[in-house]
PLY file of the C-alpha trace (Angstrom):
ply
format ascii 1.0
element vertex 108
property float x
property float y
property float z
element edge 107
property int vertex1
property int vertex2
end_header
-0.16 0.08 0.00
2.74 2.48 -0.55
2.38 5.59 -1.58
4.82 8.30 -3.84
5.55 10.81 -1.29
8.88 12.43 -3.14
10.94 12.00 -6.70
14.30 13.54 -6.50
15.37 15.45 -9.65
16.34 13.45 -12.73
19.68 15.25 -12.99
21.11 16.29 -9.54
18.84 14.71 -7.09
17.23 15.78 -4.20
17.44 16.47 -0.09
14.72 15.45 2.31
14.80 17.36 6.03
11.89 15.50 7.36
8.58 13.40 6.63
5.52 14.67 8.43
1.92 12.55 8.91
-1.24 13.93 10.27
-4.28 12.19 10.95
-6.97 13.64 8.11
-10.39 13.12 9.24
-12.11 16.09 11.03
-14.19 13.44 13.75
-14.08 9.46 14.15
-10.82 7.66 15.79
-8.12 6.25 13.78
-6.40 3.12 14.86
-2.61 3.09 15.79
-0.39 1.85 12.92
2.83 2.28 11.89
4.12 4.97 8.74
7.20 2.76 6.72
9.13 5.01 4.30
10.95 3.39 1.70
13.65 4.41 -0.81
13.02 3.15 -4.32
15.93 3.39 -7.02
13.64 5.17 -9.70
12.66 1.41 -11.00
9.98 -0.73 -10.16
8.39 -0.44 -7.51
7.01 -4.04 -7.32
10.63 -5.48 -7.19
11.81 -5.80 -3.64
15.70 -5.29 -4.41
14.58 -1.91 -6.23
13.64 -0.51 -2.32
15.08 0.17 1.18
13.19 0.49 3.90
14.86 3.73 5.75
12.56 4.73 8.24
9.70 3.50 10.40
7.50 5.75 13.20
4.69 4.83 15.17
1.55 6.43 14.60
-0.74 6.55 17.84
-4.79 6.09 17.40
-5.83 9.60 17.34
-9.43 10.74 18.35
-10.28 13.15 16.39
-13.09 16.40 16.99
-13.87 19.36 15.25
-12.61 21.37 18.86
-9.01 19.94 19.41
-6.08 19.51 17.59
-4.68 16.27 16.34
-0.58 15.26 17.06
1.93 16.02 14.15
4.00 13.41 14.15
7.23 14.22 12.37
10.29 11.77 11.18
13.49 13.63 10.79
15.51 12.17 7.34
18.08 14.53 6.62
19.54 13.16 3.56
20.46 13.69 0.68
18.46 11.67 -2.12
20.05 10.56 -5.76
19.17 11.85 -9.08
16.00 9.98 -10.02
15.08 8.17 -6.98
12.16 8.10 -4.70
10.51 7.77 -1.66
7.38 5.74 -0.65
5.21 5.39 2.26
2.91 2.94 3.56
0.79 2.24 6.69
1.35 -1.34 8.51
-2.19 -1.66 9.03
-5.39 -0.39 7.88
-6.96 2.70 9.15
-10.82 3.80 8.47
-9.47 7.62 8.79
-6.89 7.97 6.65
-3.13 10.06 7.21
-2.03 12.83 5.35
1.67 12.08 4.49
3.68 15.17 3.14
7.46 15.81 2.79
9.83 18.83 4.01
12.57 19.40 1.42
13.77 20.33 -2.30
15.43 19.30 -5.48
18.57 20.48 -6.33
0 1
1 2
2 3
3 4
4 5
5 6
6 7
7 8
8 9
9 10
10 11
11 12
12 13
13 14
14 15
15 16
16 17
17 18
18 19
19 20
20 21
21 22
22 23
23 24
24 25
25 26
26 27
27 28
28 29
29 30
30 31
31 32
32 33
33 34
34 35
35 36
36 37
37 38
38 39
39 40
40 41
41 42
42 43
43 44
44 45
45 46
46 47
47 48
48 49
49 50
50 51
51 52
52 53
53 54
54 55
55 56
56 57
57 58
58 59
59 60
60 61
61 62
62 63
63 64
64 65
65 66
66 67
67 68
68 69
69 70
70 71
71 72
72 73
73 74
74 75
75 76
76 77
77 78
78 79
79 80
80 81
81 82
82 83
83 84
84 85
85 86
86 87
87 88
88 89
89 90
90 91
91 92
92 93
93 94
94 95
95 96
96 97
97 98
98 99
99 100
100 101
101 102
102 103
103 104
104 105
105 106
106 107
């Protein structure tokens, strides 16, 4: 269930400072899970040898309401990404409310 979250520049690569996750629903409770971050060499995602697990962070169960803030989950990476490489992120378990994942970084 991994989704593309960052693509490095095809010529010069990129740099990723951090990956952020935020529970997406306005109401309801999300189940606890884990966010796994994979570095892909730019080739087929379905081929295991093209991917490396580079980090994971626990996602808590979150009771969402319209009157309270939900936590920001931040996973610091601070890594250079080679030209053409990609980052993918996936959840360890199915969640009903979903999570939004974003990357703080840039392309060279």
